[in-house]
C-alpha positions as CSV (number, residue, x, y, z in Angstrom):
1,X,0.0,0.1,-0.1
2,X,2.7,2.2,-0.7
3,X,2.0,6.1,-1.7
4,X,4.0,7.6,-4.4
5,X,6.4,10.6,-2.5
6,X,5.0,13.9,-4.4
7,X,5.0,16.4,-1.4
8,X,7.4,16.6,2.0
9,X,7.3,18.6,4.5
10,X,10.9,19.7,6.1
11,X,11.1,21.7,9.2
12,X,14.0,20.9,11.6
13,X,16.1,22.5,14.4
14,X,19.4,19.9,13.5
15,X,20.1,20.9,10.1
16,X,22.8,17.9,9.9
17,X,22.9,16.4,6.3
18,X,19.5,18.4,5.2
19,X,20.6,20.0,2.3
20,X,22.0,16.9,0.7
21,X,18.7,15.0,1.5
22,X,16.5,17.7,0.0
23,X,18.6,18.1,-3.2
24,X,17.7,14.2,-3.6
25,X,13.9,14.6,-3.0
26,X,14.2,17.7,-5.8
27,X,16.0,15.3,-7.9
28,X,13.3,12.9,-7.4
29,X,10.3,15.3,-8.4
30,X,9.7,15.6,-4.6
31,X,7.7,19.3,-3.6
32,X,9.1,20.8,-0.8
33,X,7.3,22.6,1.9
34,X,9.3,24.2,4.7
35,X,9.5,26.7,7.4
36,X,11.3,29.2,9.3
37,X,15.4,28.9,9.5
38,X,15.1,25.2,7.4
39,X,13.3,27.3,4.8
40,X,16.0,30.0,4.7
41,X,18.8,27.1,4.7
42,X,17.1,25.4,1.7
43,X,16.6,28.5,-0.2
44,X,20.4,29.7,0.1
45,X,21.3,26.3,-1.1
46,X,19.3,27.1,-4.4
47,X,16.4,24.5,-3.3
48,X,13.1,25.5,-4.3
49,X,10.6,25.6,-1.4
50,X,7.2,26.6,-0.9
51,X,6.4,28.4,2.6
52,X,4.1,26.8,5.2
53,X,2.2,30.5,5.0
54,X,1.7,29.4,1.1
55,X,0.0,26.1,2.3
56,X,-2.1,27.4,5.5
57,X,-3.0,31.0,3.7
58,X,-2.4,31.7,7.3
59,X,0.7,34.1,8.6
60,X,3.6,32.3,11.3
61,X,2.5,34.2,14.5
62,X,3.5,34.3,18.3
63,X,6.9,34.8,17.3
64,X,6.9,31.3,15.1
65,X,4.8,29.2,18.5
66,X,1.9,28.8,15.9
67,X,3.1,28.2,11.9
68,X,2.0,24.1,11.3
69,X,-0.3,23.8,13.9
70,X,-3.2,24.2,11.2
71,X,-6.0,21.9,9.3
72,X,-4.5,22.4,6.2
73,X,-1.4,20.8,7.3
74,X,-3.0,18.4,9.9
75,X,-5.4,17.4,7.5
76,X,-2.9,16.8,4.5
77,X,-1.4,14.5,7.1
78,X,-4.2,12.5,8.8
79,X,-5.8,11.8,5.8
80,X,-6.9,8.1,5.0
81,X,-6.0,7.5,1.1
82,X,-8.0,5.2,0.4
83,X,-11.4,6.6,2.4
84,X,-13.7,8.3,0.0
85,X,-14.9,10.9,2.3
86,X,-11.6,12.0,3.4
87,X,-10.5,12.4,-0.3
88,X,-13.9,14.0,-0.8
89,X,-13.1,16.8,2.0
90,X,-9.6,17.1,1.0
91,X,-10.9,18.1,-2.1
92,X,-14.0,20.7,-1.1
93,X,-11.1,22.1,1.2
94,X,-8.4,22.2,-1.4
95,X,-5.7,20.4,0.5
96,X,-3.0,18.4,-0.6
97,X,-1.8,15.3,1.3
98,X,1.5,15.6,2.4
99,X,3.8,12.4,1.7
100,X,7.0,12.7,3.5
101,X,7.4,14.5,7.0
102,X,11.0,15.5,8.0
103,X,10.9,17.0,11.2
104,X,13.1,17.2,14.5
105,X,12.4,19.0,17.6
106,X,13.6,21.8,19.7
107,X,16.8,21.1,21.7
108,X,14.9,20.6,25.1
109,X,17.6,18.3,26.3
110,X,21.0,20.8,25.3
111,X,19.0,24.0,26.9
112,X,18.6,22.3,30.4
113,X,21.9,21.2,30.0
114,X,23.1,24.5,30.3
115,X,24.3,25.7,33.9
116,X,23.2,29.2,33.4
117,X,19.8,28.0,31.8
118,X,16.6,29.9,33.2
119,X,12.9,28.4,33.8
120,X,11.7,30.3,31.2
121,X,14.4,29.5,28.7
122,X,13.7,26.1,29.4
123,X,10.1,25.8,28.8
124,X,10.6,28.5,25.6
125,X,12.4,24.9,24.1
126,X,9.1,23.0,24.3
127,X,8.4,22.1,21.1
128,X,4.6,21.8,20.7
129,X,4.2,22.0,16.8
130,X,6.8,19.2,16.2
131,X,5.5,16.3,18.0
132,X,2.0,17.1,16.9
133,X,3.2,16.8,13.2
134,X,5.6,13.9,14.0
135,X,2.9,12.1,15.7
136,X,0.0,12.7,13.3
137,X,2.5,11.2,10.7
138,X,3.5,8.1,12.5
139,X,-0.2,7.4,12.9
140,X,-1.0,7.3,9.4
141,X,2.4,5.2,8.5
142,X,0.1,3.5,6.3
143,X,0.5,5.9,3.7
144,X,3.1,8.5,4.9
145,X,6.7,8.7,5.5
146,X,7.8,10.5,8.6
147,X,11.6,11.1,9.5
148,X,13.1,11.9,13.0
149,X,16.7,10.9,12.6
150,X,19.2,12.1,10.1
151,X,20.8,8.3,10.2
152,X,17.6,7.4,8.2
153,X,18.0,10.1,5.2
154,X,20.3,7.8,3.0
155,X,18.0,4.8,3.0
156,X,14.9,6.5,3.0
157,X,16.0,8.7,0.0
158,X,17.9,5.3,-1.6
159,X,14.3,3.6,-2.0
160,X,12.7,7.2,-3.6
161,X,15.1,7.3,-6.1
162,X,14.5,3.9,-6.7
163,X,10.7,3.3,-6.4
164,X,9.6,6.7,-6.2
165,X,8.1,5.4,-2.7
166,X,9.0,4.0,0.7
167,X,8.5,0.2,1.7
168,X,6.1,-0.6,4.0
169,X,8.7,-1.9,6.5
170,X,10.6,0.8,6.3
171,X,7.8,3.1,7.4
172,X,6.8,1.1,9.9
173,X,10.1,0.7,11.5
174,X,10.5,4.4,11.1
175,X,6.6,5.5,12.5
176,X,8.0,3.2,16.2
177,X,11.1,5.4,15.9
178,X,9.1,8.6,16.0
179,X,7.0,7.5,19.1
180,X,10.1,6.3,20.8
181,X,11.6,9.7,20.1
182,X,8.4,11.7,21.4
183,X,8.3,9.7,24.3
184,X,11.6,10.5,25.0
185,X,11.1,14.2,24.5
186,X,8.1,14.4,26.8
187,X,9.6,12.1,29.6
188,X,12.7,14.7,29.6
189,X,10.0,17.2,30.1
190,X,8.3,15.6,32.5
191,X,11.2,14.8,34.4
192,X,12.5,18.3,34.6
193,X,9.1,19.9,35.5
194,X,8.6,17.2,37.9
195,X,12.2,18.1,39.7
196,X,11.3,22.0,39.4
197,X,8.2,21.7,41.7
198,X,9.9,19.4,44.1
199,X,8.3,15.9,43.2
200,X,10.3,12.9,44.3
201,X,7.9,10.2,44.1
202,X,5.7,10.8,41.4
203,X,2.1,8.6,40.5
204,X,3.8,8.2,36.9
205,X,7.7,7.5,36.4
206,X,8.6,8.9,33.1
207,X,12.4,8.3,32.7
208,X,14.5,8.0,29.4
209,X,18.0,6.6,28.5
210,X,19.7,6.6,25.0
211,X,21.7,3.7,23.7
212,X,25.5,4.0,24.0
213,X,26.4,0.6,22.5
214,X,25.0,-2.9,21.9
215,X,26.9,-5.1,24.0
216,X,28.7,-8.4,22.9
217,X,26.7,-10.3,25.5
218,X,25.3,-9.9,29.3
219,X,26.4,-11.4,32.4
220,X,27.2,-14.5,30.4
221,X,27.4,-15.6,26.7
222,X,23.7,-16.3,26.5
223,X,22.3,-13.4,27.7
224,X,21.6,-10.5,25.2
225,X,22.3,-6.8,26.6
226,X,22.9,-2.9,25.9
227,X,24.3,-0.1,27.4
228,X,22.1,3.3,28.0
229,X,23.1,6.5,29.7
230,X,20.9,9.4,30.8
231,X,20.4,12.0,27.8
232,X,22.4,14.9,30.3
233,X,25.7,14.7,31.6
234,X,26.9,12.8,34.5
235,X,30.1,14.3,35.6
236,X,32.7,11.6,36.6
237,X,30.3,9.3,35.4
238,X,31.3,5.9,33.0
239,X,27.8,6.7,30.8
240,X,29.7,10.3,30.0
241,X,33.5,9.0,30.0
242,X,36.1,8.5,27.2
243,X,37.7,5.5,26.1
244,X,41.1,6.1,25.2
245,X,42.4,2.7,24.6
246,X,41.6,-1.1,24.4
247,X,38.5,-3.6,23.4
248,X,35.0,-2.4,23.9
249,X,33.6,-2.6,27.6
250,X,31.4,-5.7,28.4
251,X,28.4,-5.9,30.3
252,X,30.3,-7.0,33.6
253,X,33.0,-4.9,32.9
254,X,30.5,-1.6,33.3
255,X,28.8,-2.9,36.4
256,X,32.3,-3.1,37.8
257,X,33.5,0.0,36.8
258,X,30.8,1.7,38.0
259,X,31.0,0.2,41.2
260,X,34.8,1.2,41.6
261,X,33.7,5.0,40.9
262,X,31.2,4.9,43.4
263,X,33.6,3.6,46.1
264,X,36.8,6.0,45.2
265,X,34.2,9.0,44.9
266,X,34.3,8.9,48.8
267,X,38.1,10.2,49.3
268,X,38.9,13.5,48.6
269,X,42.9,12.3,49.2
270,X,44.5,10.6,46.3
271,X,42.6,7.3,46.4
272,X,43.0,4.0,44.1
273,X,40.3,1.1,44.4
274,X,40.4,-2.3,42.9
275,X,37.4,-4.3,42.5
276,X,36.5,-7.7,41.2
277,X,32.7,-8.8,41.0
278,X,31.2,-5.5,42.4
279,X,33.1,-5.8,45.2
280,X,36.4,-4.2,46.4
281,X,39.3,-6.0,46.9
282,X,41.8,-3.2,47.6
283,X,41.8,0.4,48.3
284,X,43.9,2.7,49.4
285,X,45.1,6.6,49.7
286,X,48.1,8.2,50.1
287,X,50.0,11.2,49.6
288,X,50.3,10.5,46.2
289,X,48.4,8.3,43.3
290,X,51.2,6.3,43.4
291,X,51.1,5.9,46.7
292,X,47.1,4.7,47.0
293,X,48.3,2.2,44.1
294,X,50.6,0.7,46.1
295,X,48.3,0.3,48.8
296,X,45.4,-1.0,46.6
297,X,47.5,-3.5,45.0
298,X,49.4,-4.7,48.2
299,X,45.8,-5.1,50.1
300,X,45.0,-8.4,48.2
301,X,47.7,-8.8,45.1
302,X,46.3,-12.1,44.3
303,X,42.3,-10.9,43.7
304,X,43.7,-7.4,41.6
305,X,44.8,-9.5,38.7
306,X,42.2,-8.9,36.3
307,X,40.7,-6.4,38.6
308,X,39.3,-3.1,37.5
309,X,40.9,0.0,38.9
310,X,39.5,3.4,39.7
311,X,41.5,6.5,40.6
312,X,40.7,10.0,41.6
313,X,43.7,11.8,40.4
314,X,45.5,11.7,37.1
315,X,47.4,8.4,36.5
316,X,51.5,9.5,36.2
317,X,54.2,7.4,34.6
318,X,55.3,5.7,37.8
319,X,52.2,4.7,38.9
320,X,51.5,3.4,34.8
321,X,54.2,1.9,35.1
322,X,53.8,-0.2,38.2
323,X,50.1,-1.2,36.8
324,X,51.5,-2.4,33.8
325,X,53.1,-5.3,35.8
326,X,50.1,-6.8,36.2
327,X,46.8,-8.0,34.0
328,X,43.9,-4.9,34.5
329,X,41.0,-5.1,32.6
330,X,40.3,-1.3,33.0
331,X,41.7,1.7,34.6
332,X,39.8,4.7,35.1
333,X,40.8,7.8,35.9
334,X,40.6,11.8,35.5
335,X,43.0,11.7,33.2
336,X,46.1,10.0,32.2
337,X,49.7,11.8,31.3
338,X,51.0,11.0,27.6
339,X,53.9,9.3,29.4
340,X,51.4,7.3,31.4
341,X,49.5,6.5,27.8
342,X,52.6,5.5,26.1
343,X,53.3,2.8,28.9
344,X,49.6,1.5,29.3
345,X,49.0,1.5,25.4
346,X,51.8,-1.4,25.0
347,X,49.1,-3.5,26.4
348,X,46.5,-4.4,23.6
349,X,43.6,-5.1,25.4
350,X,43.5,-3.1,28.4
351,X,41.0,-0.9,28.8
352,X,41.7,3.4,29.5
353,X,38.9,5.2,30.4
354,X,39.3,9.1,31.2
355,X,36.2,9.8,33.2
356,X,36.9,13.6,34.0
357,X,36.9,15.4,37.2
358,X,36.2,12.7,40.1
359,X,34.9,14.1,43.5
360,X,32.5,13.1,46.0
361,X,29.1,13.2,45.5
362,X,27.0,16.0,46.0
363,X,23.7,15.3,44.5
364,X,21.2,12.7,45.1
365,X,20.5,10.6,42.0
366,X,18.0,7.8,41.9
367,X,18.8,4.2,41.2
368,X,16.7,2.1,39.4
369,X,16.2,-2.0,40.0
370,X,13.9,-3.9,37.8
371,X,12.2,-7.0,39.1
372,X,10.0,-9.1,37.2
373,X,7.2,-7.1,36.3
374,X,8.2,-3.8,38.2
375,X,10.8,-1.4,38.9
376,X,12.2,-0.6,42.2
377,X,13.7,3.3,43.0
378,X,15.6,4.4,45.9
379,X,17.9,7.3,46.4
380,X,21.5,6.4,45.9
381,X,23.2,5.7,49.1
382,X,25.8,9.0,49.3
383,X,25.2,9.2,53.2
384,X,28.5,10.5,54.8
385,X,29.6,10.7,58.5
386,X,31.9,12.8,60.2
387,X,33.7,12.4,63.5
388,X,31.6,14.3,65.5
389,X,28.5,12.1,64.3
390,X,30.6,9.5,66.0
391,X,29.0,7.8,69.3
392,X,31.6,6.3,71.4
393,X,30.0,3.5,73.5
394,X,32.7,1.6,74.8
395,X,35.2,2.6,78.3
396,X,38.2,3.2,75.8
397,X,37.9,5.9,73.4
398,X,39.7,5.2,69.9
399,X,42.9,7.3,69.3
400,X,43.0,9.8,66.7
401,X,44.8,7.3,64.2
402,X,42.1,5.0,64.8
403,X,39.3,7.3,64.4
404,X,41.1,7.7,60.6
405,X,40.9,4.5,60.1
406,X,37.6,3.8,61.0
407,X,36.2,6.4,59.1
408,X,38.5,5.4,56.2
409,X,37.0,1.6,56.9
410,X,33.3,2.6,57.0
411,X,33.4,4.3,53.6
412,X,34.3,1.1,51.8
413,X,32.1,-1.2,53.5
414,X,29.1,0.7,52.5
415,X,30.0,-0.5,48.9
416,X,30.5,-4.3,49.7
417,X,27.2,-6.6,49.1
418,X,25.7,-7.3,52.7
419,X,26.9,-8.8,54.8
420,X,29.9,-6.8,54.8
421,X,32.9,-6.6,57.1
422,X,35.9,-4.6,55.9
423,X,39.4,-4.3,57.8
424,X,41.5,-1.6,57.5
425,X,45.0,-0.7,58.6
426,X,47.5,2.3,57.6
427,X,45.0,4.3,55.0
428,X,44.4,0.5,53.4
429,X,41.9,-2.2,53.1
430,X,43.3,-5.7,54.6
431,X,40.4,-8.1,54.6
432,X,37.0,-7.7,53.2
433,X,34.2,-10.2,53.8
434,X,31.4,-9.9,51.2
435,X,28.2,-11.1,50.5
436,X,27.9,-13.9,53.4
437,X,24.5,-15.0,54.8
438,X,25.7,-14.0,58.6
439,X,27.9,-11.2,59.7
440,X,30.5,-13.5,62.0
441,X,30.7,-15.4,58.7
442,X,31.8,-12.2,56.7
443,X,34.1,-11.0,60.1
444,X,36.1,-14.7,59.8
445,X,36.3,-14.2,55.8
446,X,37.7,-10.6,56.2
447,X,40.1,-11.6,59.0
448,X,41.5,-14.9,57.1
449,X,42.6,-12.4,54.5
450,X,43.9,-10.2,56.3
451,X,45.7,-12.9,58.1
452,X,49.1,-11.2,60.6
453,X,47.5,-7.8,59.2
454,X,44.7,-8.2,61.4
455,X,47.0,-7.1,64.4
456,X,46.2,-3.8,65.3
457,X,43.6,-3.0,62.5
458,X,40.4,-1.6,62.6
459,X,36.8,-3.4,61.6
460,X,34.0,-2.2,59.9
461,X,30.2,-3.6,59.6
462,X,27.4,-2.4,57.0
463,X,25.0,-3.4,59.8
464,X,24.7,-3.9,63.3
465,X,25.7,-7.1,65.3
466,X,22.9,-9.3,66.2
467,X,25.3,-11.3,68.3
468,X,28.8,-10.4,70.0
469,X,30.4,-13.2,68.4
470,X,31.7,-11.0,65.6
471,X,33.5,-8.8,68.1
472,X,34.7,-12.1,69.7
473,X,36.3,-13.0,66.3
474,X,37.7,-9.6,66.1
475,X,39.4,-9.4,69.4
476,X,40.7,-13.0,68.7
477,X,42.4,-11.5,65.4
478,X,43.9,-8.4,67.2
479,X,41.6,-5.9,65.9
480,X,41.5,-2.8,68.3
481,X,38.8,-0.7,67.3
482,X,35.2,-1.2,65.5
483,X,32.8,1.2,63.7
484,X,29.0,-0.5,63.5
485,X,25.5,1.3,63.0
486,X,24.4,-0.1,66.6
487,X,20.9,-0.9,67.1
488,X,20.6,-4.3,68.0
489,X,18.7,-5.6,70.8
490,X,21.8,-7.3,71.8
491,X,24.1,-3.9,71.6
492,X,24.9,-4.2,75.4
493,X,26.5,-7.7,74.9
494,X,28.9,-6.6,71.9
495,X,29.4,-3.3,74.1
496,X,30.7,-5.6,77.1
497,X,32.6,-7.9,74.6
498,X,34.8,-5.2,73.5
499,X,35.2,-3.7,76.6
500,X,36.3,-7.2,78.0
501,X,39.1,-7.2,75.2
502,X,40.2,-3.1,75.5
503,X,38.5,-2.8,71.8
504,X,37.2,0.6,71.3
505,X,33.7,0.7,69.9
506,X,31.8,3.6,68.1
507,X,28.1,3.6,66.5
508,X,27.5,5.5,63.4
509,X,23.6,5.1,63.5
510,X,23.6,4.5,59.9
511,X,22.9,1.2,58.0
512,X,24.7,0.7,54.8
513,X,22.6,-2.3,53.4
514,X,24.0,-3.5,49.8
515,X,22.4,-6.1,47.9
């Protein structure tokens, strides 16, 4: 049920590739209707164009807000070609049908991404006529071809030049793309306006993401996967990062890399995080990024092999030389010096990712978790704790050094899968127990991994101790100080056990479950 393309309406904000496409249409004998800046551009290129006012017999008014919103336009878009009464009405009112619509919308996303954007500017960049034409044409795609993406210009022009029309399969595909496009456009507007009025839990959740790339597979080779990003820039995120070297990221790479970035953002001092399977295997801070890497590496030199590295400072040559000594999947940093790149790019497959400035989270973003038939939404866990917020509950107070180590370990444990225990010493993790069914089991894993380093170490727990057995295990290992949320009905027993062994213990009043 193809329709010969005789008349096209073109009105675009993004004019990339438009002149060449329009020239092709003219060669194929297509008449072009256009508006505003699009009309001017085409005329300057020597293309004959019919102005929209010539079709509507009505001027563009209200500063361009009303130009295509007219019965002579929308009747030409919505008329059913094989419906006799529709054709009679078009003839009665002297309306000619439109066969091809080429429209893209006011740059709303680009507008609200500007740091100095005003609310008035944002509202003015909400397109009304464009989505109306796109939706009308897409609804009537049995007869019309509708284009919203310049990436489709070539294949549509090829079909028009060859057959004079566009086949049904292509028209249907393009119509589906239009509705995805307008849905995403409206979703971003809805999100923006909801944020402006302080709506945090709307009755309808409208979110939109755009594809970055198809992935080779998901968590396992039999699972399909793709990577999408939020349309607006999120500084210091993997979604907006630049890959400088190495093969494509996998699904698991992206998950692990996001986890590593979240941990390294906890620190303002030079920090390096090594992650395996979304859990940290080594975290270190130092006076330089090289020292921080040394600590992250020595925290667990076995698990770091094949790991994901995130740093919050530029990678220099000295650090790069050490990193190049082992197999690493990914290194992420604000940037790399030329000398560091010269060293690391000698390894063919390693991914080097420039993420821009890495600094602690200041804005709470939503995190989404899909379930079968639904979606869970929660605030990102960026809760921090300061020294003066800690409650000292034991007879012995922690020393100044122990306090520093307790806060260091607390920043790590919140990112370890629950039940989680972290041992730390000298601004370095020495033992990590992750994802266990009971807390003492997680403690035993962390203590075993730490070995002799557990003597004089501190221990962090992501949730309270339901029994004093974790404190007992820590004492036997030589742990000197503990940080935990508190709040158990058996807190008194854990405190008594700590006092028995001279362990200093502090409560945060904050739990950090991570599932």
